[in-house]
NUVEXDO-595385 format. One record per residue: residue in one letter; x, y, z of N, C-alpha, C, O in turn. Coordinates in steps of 0.02 Angstrom, whole numbers, padded with zeros to 5 digits, always signed. Each point is the difference from the previous one (the first is absolute). Layout:
% residues N
AXYZXYZXYZXYZ ...
END
This chain:
% residues 120
X-00134-01411+00149-00079-00012-00021-00025+00046-00016+00004+00050+00035 X-00033-00048-00085-00037+00062-00052-00076-00002+00024-00029-00054+00011 X+00002+00108-00003-00070-00003+00044-00043+00005-00069+00028+00012-00054 X-00099-00021+00059-00044+00025-00054-00030+00055+00001-00012+00035+00049 X-00006-00021-00122-00007+00073-00004-00060+00003+00033-00031-00050+00021 X+00008+00125-00015-00069+00012+00028-00006+00004+00077-00050-00017+00031 X+00106+00042-00004-00011-00013+00080-00024+00077+00015-00005+00040-00046 X-00006-00026+00096-00032+00047+00037+00056+00067+00000-00013+00060+00007 X+00064-00085-00014+00065+00048-00028-00012+00026-00062+00003+00061-00010 X-00019-00104-00039+00009+00030-00059-00079+00040-00014-00006+00046-00041 X-00036-00067+00072-00067+00054-00014+00032+00053+00052+00005+00049-00037 X+00012-00036+00079+00024+00063+00026+00030+00037-00024-00001+00060+00014 X+00040-00087-00058+00054+00043-00046-00018+00025-00054+00025+00049-00027 X-00085-00092+00004-00033+00019-00067-00052+00052+00010-00015+00039-00046 X-00008-00037+00095-00054+00057+00029+00047+00076+00013-00019+00057-00013 X+00081-00077+00041+00028+00071+00005+00021+00017-00077-00008+00058-00019 X+00034-00104-00025+00027+00020-00057-00067+00027-00060+00014+00025-00054 X-00072-00036+00075-00041+00015-00058-00030+00055+00038-00032+00037-00038 X+00031-00017+00103-00007+00080+00038+00047+00042-00033-00021+00042-00040 X+00094-00052+00054+00042+00046-00039+00018+00004-00074+00026+00050-00024 X-00039-00100-00010-00008+00022-00066-00062+00027-00022+00002+00013-00060 X-00056+00000+00088-00061+00023-00015-00024+00052+00023-00050+00025-00024 X+00087+00007+00086-00034+00036+00049-00015+00049-00017-00050+00016+00033 X+00069+00041-00088-00019+00065-00013-00050-00012-00067-00023+00048-00031 X+00013-00093+00019-00036-00011-00085-00066-00033+00029-00008-00038+00048 X-00036+00068-00095-00078-00015-00015-00012-00078-00022+00029-00018-00051 X-00060-00016+00078+00009-00084-00027-00002-00005-00078+00028-00045-00031 X-00059+00091+00004+00015+00001-00099+00067-00007-00011+00030-00037-00039 X-00008+00083+00085+00090+00007-00027+00042-00048+00019+00052-00004-00032 X-00064-00036+00080+00046-00031+00052+00032-00068-00049-00039-00034-00034 X+00096+00023+00034+00046-00036-00036-00028-00079+00020-00010-00018+00058 X+00000-00022-00115-00021-00065-00001+00070-00050+00050+00059+00007-00016 X-00077-00042+00060+00060-00017+00044-00021-00101-00006-00051-00032+00013 X+00116+00016-00037-00010-00080-00014+00059-00024+00028+00058+00014-00015 X-00087-00065+00069+00062-00043+00034+00033-00056-00044-00028-00054-00010 X+00089+00071-00017+00010-00064-00046+00038-00048+00047+00003-00058-00021 X+00030+00070+00085+00035-00065+00035+00004+00028+00064+00012+00060+00010 X-00025-00122+00056+00016+00017+00051+00043-00052+00028-00019-00058-00007 X+00073+00068+00037+00036-00048+00028+00030+00024+00081+00011+00058+00017 X-00002-00116+00024+00028-00007+00069+00044-00013+00021+00008-00047-00038 X+00038+00045+00072+00039-00057+00033+00025+00026+00072+00014+00057+00020 X-00012-00121+00014+00010+00021+00077+00064+00031+00002+00039-00016-00044 X-00021+00055+00086+00073+00039+00032+00008+00002+00063-00048+00013+00036 X+00105-00022-00012+00009+00008+00069+00069+00017+00011+00047-00026-00031 X-00038+00093+00100+00067+00006+00025+00020-00035+00041-00015-00060+00004 X+00055+00093+00037+00017-00032+00058-00065+00018+00060-00018-00044+00039 X-00012+00110-00039-00055+00013+00043-00060+00003-00032-00049+00008+00036 X+00040-00012-00105-00077+00013-00027-00004-00049-00054+00040-00012-00046 X-00105-00017+00064-00034-00049-00053-00055+00044-00045-00037+00042+00025 X+00039-00061-00098-00038+00049-00035-00008-00044-00069+00009-00061+00002 X-00024+00091-00055+00009-00011-00059+00002+00055-00050-00026+00055+00009 X+00072-00081-00083-00006+00060-00052-00060-00004-00037-00038-00046+00015 X+00021+00088-00063-00055+00007-00036+00024+00031-00050+00043+00043+00013 X-00062-00053-00082+00011+00033-00056-00072-00003-00037-00027-00055-00003 X-00001+00106-00023-00063-00006-00034+00021+00055-00074+00026+00056-00002 X-00051-00101-00053+00016+00039-00064-00064+00028-00032-00043-00037-00023 X+00039+00104+00023-00063+00026-00033-00001+00026-00069+00051+00006-00033 X-00108+00009+00012+00014+00036-00062-00057+00051+00008-00058-00015+00015 X+00087+00088-00029-00047+00058-00007-00033+00019-00067+00039+00026-00039 X-00095-00033+00020-00009+00027-00057-00058+00039-00024-00055-00015+00023 X+00060+00071-00074-00024+00044+00001+00015+00059-00037+00047-00005-00039 X-00081+00066+00043+00041+00066-00030+00061+00000+00024+00014-00019+00057 X+00031+00044-00105+00077+00021+00008+00006+00038+00064+00040-00018+00043 X-00087+00083-00032+00001+00038+00057-00011-00033+00068+00036+00004+00050 X-00096-00040-00058-00023-00035+00054+00047-00052+00045+00010-00007+00060 X+00014-00030-00127+00051-00039+00026+00068+00020+00030+00017-00022+00055 X+00010+00053-00082+00053+00028+00029-00011+00035+00061+00031-00012+00051 X-00080+00059-00057-00002+00026+00079-00027-00066+00046-00011+00022+00057 X+00001-00065-00059-00024-00064+00042+00067-00037+00034+00010-00020+00058 X+00028+00021-00116+00067-00022+00006+00040+00039+00049+00033-00025+00046 X-00039+00087-00061+00057+00048+00033-00030-00005+00071+00040-00004+00046 X-00109+00002-00033-00029+00003+00066+00028-00068+00030+00041+00008+00045 X-00052-00061-00058+00014-00065+00027+00081-00012+00010+00018-00030+00051 X+00021+00049-00090+00077-00007+00000+00028+00074+00064+00048+00007+00037 X-00097+00026-00050+00026+00048+00058-00028+00008+00077+00027+00025+00050 X-00088-00054-00059-00038+00013+00059-00019-00053+00053-00021+00006+00057 X+00038-00078-00107-00018-00074+00034+00036+00016+00081-00030+00003+00054 X+00097+00005-00068+00039-00021+00076-00037+00047+00044-00005-00026+00056 X-00023+00082-00058-00028+00039+00050-00070+00008+00006-00029+00052+00013 X+00002-00111-00025-00066-00026+00035+00001-00061+00028+00026-00051-00022 X-00058+00059+00075-00014-00063+00048-00034-00033-00018-00054+00026-00012 X+00060-00107-00003-00053-00039-00014-00004-00055+00043+00041-00045-00008 X-00080+00039+00049-00026-00045+00052-00024-00060-00023-00054-00009-00029 X+00101-00036+00044-00007-00083-00008+00002-00025+00078+00049+00004+00037 X-00116-00034-00018-00019-00048+00058+00057-00050+00009+00008-00049-00035 X+00037+00071+00095+00047-00060+00020+00068+00014-00031+00046-00041+00008 X-00038+00099-00045+00063+00002-00037+00008+00090-00012-00047+00039-00002 X+00103-00026-00004+00029+00068-00014+00040+00002-00058+00056-00025+00000 X-00080+00054-00050+00049+00024-00064+00054+00051+00008-00003+00062+00002 X+00059-00111+00005+00064+00028+00009+00022+00038-00046+00024+00054+00016 X-00026-00073-00081+00021+00038-00045-00042-00006-00068-00026-00052-00019 X+00025+00107-00012-00041-00001-00072+00021+00027-00040+00020+00057+00014 X-00014-00077-00076+00029+00061-00061-00037-00030-00072-00025-00055-00009 X+00029+00097-00025-00043-00020-00080+00055+00014-00052+00032+00052+00008 X-00020-00080-00046+00048+00017-00060-00036-00019-00075-00037-00049-00007 X+00052+00091-00043-00033+00009-00038+00049-00057-00057+00059+00016-00006 X-00077-00064-00025+00019-00045-00036+00005+00000-00073+00051-00014-00031 X-00113+00031+00004-00003+00029-00075-00064+00037-00006-00044+00003+00043 X+00041+00033-00119-00029+00039-00017-00038-00015-00064+00041-00002-00046 X-00108-00011+00023-00017-00021-00079-00058+00042-00021-00048+00006+00038 X+00050+00021-00092-00028+00044-00038-00067-00043-00010+00006-00059-00016 X-00069+00087+00024-00054-00040-00014-00032+00046-00067+00028+00044-00034 X-00092-00070+00032-00045+00043-00044-00009+00075+00006-00017+00023+00055 X+00027+00014-00102-00021+00072-00001+00026+00036+00055+00056+00019-00016 X-00074+00002+00080+00025+00044+00046+00002-00055+00067-00013+00016+00058 X+00030-00081-00080+00013-00035+00069+00060-00028+00001+00040+00003-00047 X-00031-00037+00114+00068-00033+00010-00010-00050+00036-00055-00027+00008 X+00102+00013+00015-00012-00069+00057+00085+00002+00030+00048-00008-00038 X-00040+00020+00115+00056-00011+00035+00007-00056+00044-00044-00006+00042 X+00094-00043-00044+00014-00045+00051+00033+00016+00049+00050+00035+00000 X-00077-00059+00046+00038+00026+00072+00016-00057+00055-00044-00042+00012 X+00095+00040+00017-00015-00063+00048+00008+00039+00065+00045+00042+00002 X-00076-00049+00041+00000+00000+00086+00035-00041+00040-00014-00060+00000 X+00050+00078+00028+00041-00057+00041-00007+00040+00057-00004+00061+00003 X+00002-00112+00052-00020+00010+00062+00025-00074+00064+00003-00061-00005 X+00007+00101+00048+00015-00032+00062-00037-00004+00072+00000+00048+00039 X-00030-00107-00028-00050-00004+00034+00041-00046+00081+00042-00045-00003 X-00062+00068+00046+00031-00028+00077-00066-00024+00052-00053+00027+00015 X+00074-00068-00003-00055-00012+00066+00000+00046+00061+00051+00014+00032 X-00116+00010-00019-00007+00053+00060+00007-00041+00055-00003+00025+00057 
END
C-alpha cells in the first residue's frame, strides 16, 4: 500500500536536508531546494514494521554553492539524527542522479534521498 506524501517523516527529513545543505552559508548564498517527488511504501521484515521513502530533490544556484551543498548532503546525511515521532530512521542515503548547467554561473543537481523508517 502506498502512503500519501507529506507525512511527518517527510517533514522531518526535509528539515534535516535544509539544515545540512545550507548549514555554513548565509541566507543569500544558500541553494534553492525544490522537491520534485515524494514516494513511500509500507515495508516489513520478520521483526520490524516500517516504510521505505524516496524523495527526489533539485538543488539550484551558483556552481560552488550547489556543489558544496550536494557534497555535504551525500557525505553527512547518514551521520545526522533525524527525530521522527513514533519512528526510527534506520537507514538514509543521498545519491546524485543528474547535473544540468543553468544560465551564467548557475547549475542544478538532481538528488534522491532514500530512507527506511521503522516503528518505534
